[in-house]
C-alpha positions in Angstrom: 271.8 141.0 133.0 269.6 143.8 134.0 266.3 142.7 135.9 263.1 145.0 136.6 260.5 144.1 139.0 257.3 146.0 138.0 254.2 146.1 140.0 251.0 146.7 138.0 248.3 148.3 140.4 245.2 149.0 138.9 242.7 150.6 141.2 239.5 149.8 139.5 239.4 146.0 140.1 235.8 144.8 139.6 235.7 142.4 142.3 237.3 144.7 144.8 237.7 148.1 144.0 240.7 149.9 145.4 242.1 146.8 147.1 245.6 147.7 146.3 245.2 150.4 148.8 243.6 148.3 151.4 245.3 148.5 154.7 246.8 145.5 156.3 247.8 146.8 159.8 249.7 149.8 159.5 250.5 149.5 155.6 248.6 149.2 152.3 248.7 146.1 150.4 250.8 147.8 147.6 253.4 148.9 150.0 253.7 145.6 151.6 254.3 144.1 148.1 256.9 146.8 147.1 258.9 146.6 150.4 259.1 142.9 150.1 260.1 142.7 146.4 262.8 145.6 146.6 265.0 143.5 148.8 265.6 141.2 145.9 269.2 140.4 145.3 268.9 140.5 141.5 266.6 143.6 141.0 268.2 146.4 139.2 265.0 148.6 139.1 261.5 148.3 141.2 258.5 150.3 140.4 254.7 150.4 140.5 252.9 151.0 137.4 249.2 152.4 137.7 246.5 154.2 136.1 245.3 156.2 139.0 246.6 159.2 141.0 245.6 157.8 144.3 248.0 155.0 143.9 250.6 157.4 142.7 250.3 159.6 145.9 250.3 156.5 148.1 253.5 155.1 146.7 255.1 158.6 146.7 254.1 158.7 150.4 256.3 155.9 151.5 259.4 156.9 149.0 258.5 154.2 146.3 259.0 154.6 142.7 255.9 154.7 140.7 254.8 155.5 137.2 251.3 156.3 135.7 250.9 154.1 132.4 247.4 155.0 131.0 245.7 153.1 128.6 242.9 150.4 128.1 245.1 147.2 128.7 243.7 143.7 128.8 246.0 142.6 131.8 248.9 143.8 133.9 251.4 142.1 131.4 250.2 144.6 128.7 250.5 147.7 131.2 254.2 146.4 132.0 254.9 145.8 128.1 253.9 149.3 127.3 256.3 150.5 130.1 259.3 148.7 129.3 259.1 149.1 125.5 261.0 152.2 125.9 262.9 151.1 129.1 264.3 147.8 128.0 265.6 145.2 130.6 266.9 141.6 130.0 264.5 140.0 132.3 261.0 141.5 133.6 259.2 140.1 136.7 255.2 140.8 136.6 254.8 141.1 140.3 251.1 141.3 141.2 250.2 144.1 143.8 247.7 141.8 145.5 250.1 139.4 146.8 250.6 140.8 150.2 252.5 137.8 151.7 255.2 137.7 149.1 258.9 137.9 149.9 262.3 138.6 148.1 263.3 134.9 148.4 260.5 133.8 146.5 260.8 136.4 143.8 264.6 135.6 143.6 263.5 131.7 143.1 261.5 133.0 140.0 264.3 135.0 138.6 266.7 132.1 139.0 264.1 129.9 137.3 264.1 131.9 134.1 267.9 132.6 134.1 268.8 128.9 134.8 266.5 127.6 132.2 267.3 130.3 129.6 263.5 130.2 129.0 261.3 133.0 127.4 259.1 133.0 130.5 258.7 131.4 133.8 256.4 131.1 136.7 256.1 129.3 140.1 253.9 126.5 141.3 253.5 124.7 144.4 251.6 121.5 145.8 247.9 121.8 145.8 245.8 121.0 148.7 242.7 118.8 148.5 240.3 121.5 149.4 241.8 123.7 146.6 241.2 121.4 143.7 237.6 122.3 143.0 237.8 126.1 144.0 237.9 128.1 140.7 239.7 130.9 142.2 242.8 128.5 142.8 244.4 128.0 139.3 245.8 124.5 138.6 248.6 123.6 136.1 250.0 120.4 134.5 253.5 120.2 133.5 255.9 118.1 131.4 258.8 116.0 132.3 261.2 119.2 132.1 258.9 121.2 134.2 257.4 123.2 131.3 253.5 124.2 131.8 251.2 122.2 129.6 248.0 123.9 130.6 246.5 126.1 133.2 242.8 125.9 134.4 240.6 127.1 137.1 239.2 123.1 136.9 240.8 119.9 138.3 243.4 118.9 136.1 244.2 116.3 135.4 240.8 114.7 136.0 241.4 111.8 138.4 239.9 109.0 136.8 242.6 106.9 138.6 244.2 107.9 142.0 246.6 110.9 141.3 248.5 112.8 144.0 250.6 115.3 142.3 248.1 118.3 141.9 249.9 121.5 141.5 248.6 125.0 141.9 249.8 128.2 140.2 251.6 131.0 142.1 250.5 133.9 139.8 253.9 135.8 139.4 255.6 135.8 136.0 259.2 136.4 134.6 259.6 137.0 130.9 262.8 137.9 128.8 262.3 141.3 126.9 261.6 139.8 123.5 259.0 137.2 124.9 257.3 140.0 126.6 257.1 142.1 123.5 256.0 139.2 121.7 253.2 138.3 124.1 251.9 141.8 124.2 251.5 142.1 120.6 249.1 139.1 120.4 245.4 139.6 120.9 243.7 137.4 123.7 243.4 134.1 122.9 240.2 131.8 122.8 241.6 129.8 125.7 242.6 132.8 127.7 239.1 134.3 127.2 237.4 131.0 128.0 239.3 130.6 131.5 240.0 134.1 132.2 243.8 133.3 132.5 246.3 135.4 130.6 249.1 132.9 130.5 247.2 130.8 128.1 247.7 133.5 125.6 251.5 132.4 125.8 250.8 128.8 125.5 248.5 128.9 122.7 250.8 131.0 120.7 253.9 128.9 121.2 255.5 130.5 124.1 256.9 127.8 126.6 256.5 128.6 130.3 259.1 127.1 132.7 257.7 126.1 136.1 259.7 126.1 139.3 258.4 124.9 142.8 258.1 126.9 145.9 256.8 125.9 149.2 256.2 129.7 150.2 252.5 130.2 151.4 250.8 133.0 149.5 247.2 134.2 149.5 246.2 136.3 146.4 243.7 139.1 147.2 240.9 139.1 144.7 238.0 140.0 147.0 237.1 141.2 150.5 236.9 137.6 151.9 240.7 137.1 150.7 241.7 140.1 152.6 240.2 138.5 155.7 242.1 135.4 155.1 245.4 137.5 154.9 244.3 139.5 158.3 243.5 136.1 160.0 247.0 134.5 158.8 248.8 137.5 160.1 246.7 137.8 163.2 245.5 141.4 162.4 242.5 142.4 164.0 240.2 143.4 160.8 238.1 146.0 163.0 
């Protein structure tokens, strides 16, 4: 089985332009992610996919593998699909470039999740804290008895009319089979995807099941400059 870990790294993020090149101590964020995931015991291929020469130059500077994938893509998933269409792998991991706390063990947990379940698509979840439940930047998920996702939302789900202590949050990295990725990328953004701003809802709305597996890894996705400050505080790095 061949496995590729691909890191879409778009420079022009609307909420934090150039965040993938933001420095965390002595390294850029994209370098931290790349160097962590290349230690995966399952990965046959690791690369950054970008649309910007500045990212290409940065990855080249530390000896990483990087490819320019030009196009007007709706998501990182679509950028990855455009690349793997002519570079086939059995399984593909979509590793966000804005997860600087990721490690290889967590990625390997995801790869084992999709392989062991023989699923089309897989992702990770973890227990949500009370203070995260009404935070729209923290995506919540509910799953069925077999661990397949029923729905993802920026809202608190389920609504706790009665006491409920099983809230889960989504860890935003994905694994796909090749065929599932090609199918997903051929579909137009769905109504639920557009409403919530969550690309994984395109899969659910079109009948692609998403297997979830638990992780206790603490991650901070960097969407804003404030998120970056949280990472620096967590790593006890002076933000200057």
